[in-house]
C-alpha positions as CSV (number, residue, x, y, z in Angstrom):
1,M,119.3,177.0,142.7
2,K,118.7,179.6,140.0
3,K,118.2,178.6,136.4
4,S,118.8,180.5,133.2
5,F,116.1,179.5,130.7
6,I,116.7,179.7,127.0
7,K,114.0,180.1,124.3
8,L,115.2,179.5,120.8
9,Y,113.7,181.1,117.7
10,G,114.1,179.9,114.2
11,P,116.1,177.2,112.6
12,P,118.3,175.4,113.2
13,I,116.9,174.5,116.7
14,V,118.5,171.0,117.0
15,K,121.9,172.4,116.0
16,A,121.4,175.3,118.5
17,L,120.6,172.9,121.3
18,K,123.8,171.0,120.6
19,V,125.8,174.2,120.7
20,L,124.2,175.1,124.0
21,E,125.1,171.7,125.4
22,N,128.7,172.0,124.3
23,L,129.0,175.5,125.7
24,A,127.9,174.1,129.1
25,V,130.7,171.6,129.2
26,D,133.2,174.3,129.5
27,N,131.3,176.3,132.1
28,P,132.1,175.2,135.6
29,E,129.4,177.4,137.2
30,V,126.4,175.4,135.9
31,C,125.2,171.9,136.8
32,I,123.5,168.9,135.4
33,M,121.3,166.7,137.6
34,H,120.9,163.1,136.5
35,F,120.7,159.7,138.0
36,I,123.4,157.0,137.8
37,V,123.0,153.4,138.8
38,A,124.9,152.6,141.9
39,N,126.2,149.4,143.3
40,L,125.1,150.3,146.7
41,S,121.7,148.6,146.4
42,P,120.0,146.5,143.7
43,G,118.3,148.9,141.3
44,G,119.3,151.8,143.4
45,A,120.4,155.2,142.1
46,V,122.3,158.2,143.4
47,Q,122.1,161.8,142.3
48,E,125.2,163.3,140.9
49,C,126.0,166.8,139.9
50,E,128.5,167.5,137.1
51,A,129.5,170.7,135.3
52,L,127.1,170.4,132.4
53,I,123.5,171.3,131.9
54,S,120.3,170.3,133.6
55,K,118.1,167.9,131.6
56,S,115.1,168.0,133.8
57,K,112.3,168.1,131.2
58,E,109.6,169.0,133.7
59,D,111.3,172.3,134.5
60,L,111.5,173.4,130.8
61,G,107.9,174.5,130.4
62,E,107.8,177.0,127.4
63,Y,111.6,177.0,127.2
64,D,113.9,174.9,125.0
65,F,116.9,174.6,127.4
66,F,118.2,175.8,130.7
67,Y,121.4,176.1,132.7
68,E,121.2,175.4,136.4
69,W,123.7,177.4,138.5
70,Y,125.6,176.0,141.5
71,T,125.1,179.3,143.3
72,D,123.1,182.4,142.5
73,P,124.9,184.0,139.5
74,T,126.3,187.5,139.7
75,R,125.6,190.0,136.9
76,V,129.2,189.4,135.6
77,Q,128.5,185.7,135.4
78,L,125.2,186.2,133.6
79,E,126.9,188.7,131.1
80,K,129.6,186.1,130.5
81,L,127.1,183.4,129.8
82,I,125.1,185.7,127.4
83,S,128.3,186.6,125.6
84,Q,129.2,183.0,125.2
85,I,125.8,182.1,123.9
86,D,125.8,185.1,121.5
87,E,129.2,184.0,120.1
88,A,128.2,180.3,119.9
89,L,124.8,180.9,118.2
90,N,125.8,183.7,115.8
91,P,127.2,181.4,113.1
92,L,123.9,179.5,113.1
93,G,121.7,182.6,112.8
94,C,119.5,181.3,115.6
95,K,118.0,183.9,117.9
96,Y,117.1,183.4,121.6
97,T,115.9,184.9,124.8
98,I,117.3,184.2,128.2
99,T,115.4,184.5,131.5
100,T,117.1,183.8,134.9
101,K,114.9,183.0,137.9
């Protein structure tokens, strides 16, 4: 799966992260990977994918946030995401870069 990594610059970083999370909730093309406790076995867990964001800290590296795509994004999908991020972060005055790989 491809990921679009976001690097935030300048305050307010925490508010910007919340904005990016909220933006992901309305985007059905990205995914969050997390573990939920299942009743299938004692202490067991299953992996579930929802239309949110990925929270895998080990994949972040130098970035602050990333969206994980269900399928390889098209140019139109990437441009749509960038436009949404631009609009969402503009009121905060927070700048960013985006890298998809």
